[in-house]
N, C-alpha and C positions, 0 to 999 in steps of 0.2 A: 527516342524515334524522331526527334524533331530535326536532327542535323541531316547533312547528306554524306554521301560516300563511306568510307571506312569509319569515320567517327559515329555514324548511325548504328553500323555492325557492332562497334565496339560499346556503345550505349546499350545495344540488345544483350550483349553479354553481361554487362554490368548488372542490368535489371534482373536477368536470369541467374545471377550467383545464389541468391537465397534459395531458389527452387532447386538447384542444383546440389547445394549442401543439404537440403531435404530429402532429395532423390537417392543419394549415395547409399545412406544407412538403409533405407528400404529395400533398394536393389540388393545389397549385401544380404540382408535376410533372405530375398529371395533366391538369391544364387546357393545360399546354405540349404534352405528348403528343398530346392531342386535336386540338388545332389544327395541329399538324405533321402528324397524319395525313390532314388535309382537312377536319375537323369545323369548322363555324362556332362562333363563342364561345357563341351560344345554344345550340347542339347540345350543346356540352361541358358547359355550365352544367345543360341539362335532364337529361343523364345523371346528375350529381350529387345534383340535386334527387330525381329520381325513383328510382334504383337505389339510391345511397347504401351501397355496399359495397365500398369501398377496393379491394383486389387484384382483386375481381370486375370492377370497371370497367376496369381495364387489360387484363384477359382480354377483356372484349367488345370493347375497341378492337383487340387481335390478331385476335379471329375475324372482325369486321365488315370490317377493312381487307384479310385474306386471301382475302375472298370466301367465307367460310362462309354457308350458308343461314339465314335469320333463326330458322326453327324449331329449328336445330341450336344456334345461339347461344344462344337463349332457354332451351333444355333444359339446357344445360351450366351456365349461370348459376344455374338454379333448383337443379340437383343439388349445385352448389359452396357454396350458402348454405342448404340444408335444415337445417343445424345450429340457425339462428336460429329456427326453430319450437320448439326446446326450451327457449329462452332463458326466455321467459316463465313457462311452468309451474315451471322449475327455480328462478327467483327467488321465485316466489309461495310455493314449498314452504319456501325458506329464510327467507322473511318470517314464516311462522308464521301461525297461526289469527288471524282478525280483521284481517288485512292488507287496506286498501281496493284493489278492482280496478276502481271503477266506471268510470274513464275510463283503463283498461288499452289500450283501442283505439287510444288517441291515444299515450300516452308509450312504448306497446311498439315503435312506429316506431323510437325512438331507441337501441334495443337492439342496439349493435354488440358486436362481440368486447370492446372495451375497457370500454365503457359497462356490460355485463354484468359483467365483472371487476371495476370499480369497486364498483359495486352489492353485488356479494357482499362485497367487502372491507369496506363500511361496516357490513354487517349481522353480519360475523364479528367486527368490533371493539366490537359491542355497539349500534350505532347501530339506532334504530327506524325500519322502513320507512315511508314515506309518498308518496302519488302526488305531491303537491307536489315533493318533493325528486326524483323520478325525471324530472319535467319539466324541473327544472334541471338535472340530471346529462346528459339527452339533448339539451337545447336548443343548449348551447354548443357541444359537438363537431360538432353538425348544421350549424351556422351557420359553424364554422371550415371544415369540409368545403366547403361550398358556396360561401364566400366565398374560400377558396383556390383552388379550379377557377376562380372568375371572374377572379382575379388573374393566374393562369397563362393563361388563354385571352387576356386582354388583353395580355400580355407577347408571346404569340405562339410559335409552332412554333419551335425552335431557340435559345430564350431560354438553355438549359443546355449548349449545345454546347461553349462555352468552359471549363466547368466538369465535365469528365468525373468528377472524383472524387466532388464534391458530388452529381451525379446518380446515381452508384451508392451513396452512403450513404444517400440518401434512401429508397430501396428497404427498407432495414434498420430504418427508425424504426418501423414499425407492428408488426413481429415483437417488435423491442426492448422496445416500450411494453407489449405484451401480457405478456411475459414477467415484467416488473417487476411488473405486476398481480397475475399469477399467483403469484410468488414473496411477495407480501405476504400473501397469504391461505392459503399452503401449511402443512399441518399434516403429521406422520408418517404417519397412517394412509392419506393420500391420495396418498403416493409410490408404491406399486404400482399403482395404478390409471393414474396419470398417466404411468408407466413403459409399461404396458401399450399406451395409447391413442397415445403417442410412437411405438413401435416399430411398430405398426399403420400409423401415418401415413406414417413413414419407408418401410416396406416397401411400401406400397400405391403411392406416389409413385414408388419406383425400379422397380417391377415392371409398374405400368400408367400413371397420371399423377397430377398434383397432385389434381384433383378426386376421384379414386379413393381418393387418400390420405387425404384430408380426411373423407370419408366412412366409409373403414375405420377411421381414428382414432376417429371418433365413435362408432360403434357398438361397436368394441372397448372403449372407456372406460367406455361407459354398462353393458355385460355385466358388464365387471371391478368395477365399482361395485355392481351388483346381487349380485354373488357375495360381495364383501366385507361387504356389509350382512347377506347372509343368514347368514354365519359369525359376524357380530358379535352 
């Protein structure tokens, strides 16, 4: 993100390569699961093109196939992904004064958990924020996710039935990828904030649901960060 013009876009693509490699197999599993649940290939692809939210898409399958009302399913997905609203402002704050945001309405679409973590990592390593870099960073993972979904839908439901270990392992790829990105930018002052967020997330998940845990962790982490900054 520290160069200009086309090199900046290319640098974003290079940074996004590990994310894209992680997204493709998960999206493949989603395409297989969607067609196995009765969705057509076009419907499975549309879910990835429109929602593009990883675990939320698997949750959407579970809700829709279990007969949940559409408004209930929509509200659940929105609640689960509210954290994404904070990613743009947090990234721009980290980028500092003068960071371009003219085309934020477009590149912000690609701010998944992993892309957000990678962007913060680049800034933490001294790279300069650029919108061209963000387009590169967001485009490759999005293409990998949609492409993986299409490949999985074409393979058809049941394509992973003979590989139960692989199917179970795929569910761990996204959390592992995000954890790796988090560790790459971790500093000692951030440990208490992350610990508070983690405990709130685990507690909320065990006491209520995964959605409540995510929201609780997000709020608790934000409050802990504000308290830490106030004391600093």
